[in-house]
C-alpha positions as CSV (number, residue, x, y, z in Angstrom):
1,X,69.6,259.8,-115.5
2,X,72.9,261.6,-116.2
3,X,73.1,262.8,-119.9
4,X,76.4,261.8,-121.5
5,X,79.2,264.4,-121.7
6,X,77.4,266.9,-119.4
7,X,79.3,266.0,-116.2
8,X,81.7,268.7,-115.0
9,X,83.8,268.3,-111.9
10,X,85.9,271.3,-110.6
11,X,88.4,270.6,-107.9
12,X,89.9,273.6,-106.0
13,X,92.0,273.7,-102.9
14,X,89.0,274.1,-100.5
15,X,86.1,273.7,-102.8
16,X,84.5,271.0,-105.0
17,X,81.8,271.6,-107.6
18,X,79.9,268.8,-109.5
19,X,77.4,269.7,-112.2
20,X,75.5,267.8,-114.9
21,X,72.4,267.7,-116.9
22,X,69.8,265.0,-116.3
23,X,66.6,263.9,-118.0
24,X,63.7,263.9,-115.6
25,X,60.1,262.7,-116.3
26,X,57.6,265.2,-114.9
27,X,54.2,264.3,-113.4
28,X,52.7,264.9,-116.8
29,X,55.0,262.3,-118.4
30,X,57.0,265.0,-120.1
31,X,60.8,264.6,-120.3
32,X,62.6,267.6,-119.0
33,X,66.3,268.4,-118.9
34,X,67.5,269.7,-115.6
35,X,70.9,271.1,-114.6
36,X,72.0,269.8,-111.2
37,X,74.9,271.3,-109.3
38,X,76.5,270.5,-106.0
39,X,78.9,272.9,-104.3
40,X,80.9,271.7,-101.3
41,X,83.3,273.7,-99.2
42,X,85.9,271.3,-97.9
43,X,87.3,271.3,-94.3
44,X,90.9,270.9,-95.4
45,X,92.9,271.7,-98.5
46,X,93.4,269.2,-101.3
47,X,95.8,268.9,-104.2
48,X,93.3,269.9,-106.9
49,X,95.5,268.9,-109.8
50,X,95.8,265.3,-108.4
51,X,92.1,264.8,-107.5
52,X,90.2,262.6,-110.0
53,X,86.7,261.3,-110.7
54,X,85.0,258.6,-112.6
55,X,81.5,257.5,-113.4
56,X,80.5,253.9,-112.7
57,X,78.8,252.7,-116.0
58,X,76.4,250.2,-114.3
59,X,74.9,252.7,-111.8
60,X,75.8,256.1,-113.1
61,X,77.4,256.8,-109.7
62,X,80.0,259.5,-109.7
63,X,83.1,258.5,-107.6
64,X,85.4,261.3,-106.4
65,X,89.0,260.8,-105.3
66,X,90.4,263.6,-103.2
67,X,94.1,263.9,-102.5
68,X,95.0,265.6,-99.2
69,X,97.5,268.4,-99.3
70,X,98.8,267.5,-95.9
71,X,98.6,264.0,-94.3
72,X,96.1,264.4,-91.5
73,X,92.8,263.0,-90.2
74,X,89.7,264.6,-91.5
75,X,86.9,264.4,-89.0
76,X,84.5,266.0,-91.5
77,X,84.7,266.4,-95.3
78,X,82.5,269.5,-95.6
79,X,83.1,272.8,-93.7
80,X,79.7,273.8,-92.3
81,X,80.9,277.4,-91.8
82,X,82.5,277.8,-95.3
83,X,82.5,281.2,-97.0
84,X,80.5,281.2,-100.2
85,X,82.8,281.6,-103.2
86,X,86.0,281.5,-101.1
87,X,88.8,279.0,-101.8
88,X,90.9,280.3,-98.9
89,X,93.2,278.1,-96.8
90,X,92.2,279.8,-93.6
91,X,89.5,278.2,-91.4
92,X,88.9,281.6,-89.8
93,X,87.6,283.1,-93.1
94,X,84.3,281.1,-92.9
95,X,80.6,282.0,-93.2
96,X,77.4,280.1,-93.5
97,X,76.7,277.2,-95.9
98,X,77.9,273.7,-95.9
99,X,76.8,272.6,-99.4
100,X,74.7,274.2,-102.1
101,X,72.5,272.1,-104.3
102,X,71.2,273.8,-107.4
103,X,68.4,272.4,-109.6
104,X,67.6,274.4,-112.8
105,X,65.1,273.6,-115.5
106,X,66.6,273.8,-118.9
107,X,63.4,273.2,-120.9
């Protein structure tokens, strides 16, 4: 489960990062803390300052609300050819990597 106060959501024009610390029970019944991170390069630009998120208390589900910079149809949310570390508006400045999930042991 998600540990309280560890959730961080960073909205950028073409990038979204979600990270948190979770308690995980190992095969040896030991409770470990693990940092989880999801990095998504978006297909289109968003208004980062207007994007929001909330956590549903009952399920622990993280709900993200993205606000489009320009009204248009998005056929895909994630840019499969996104440049790592780039927050560029240009679709031509793309490289490999649609989404990066990172899982780090803290203990």
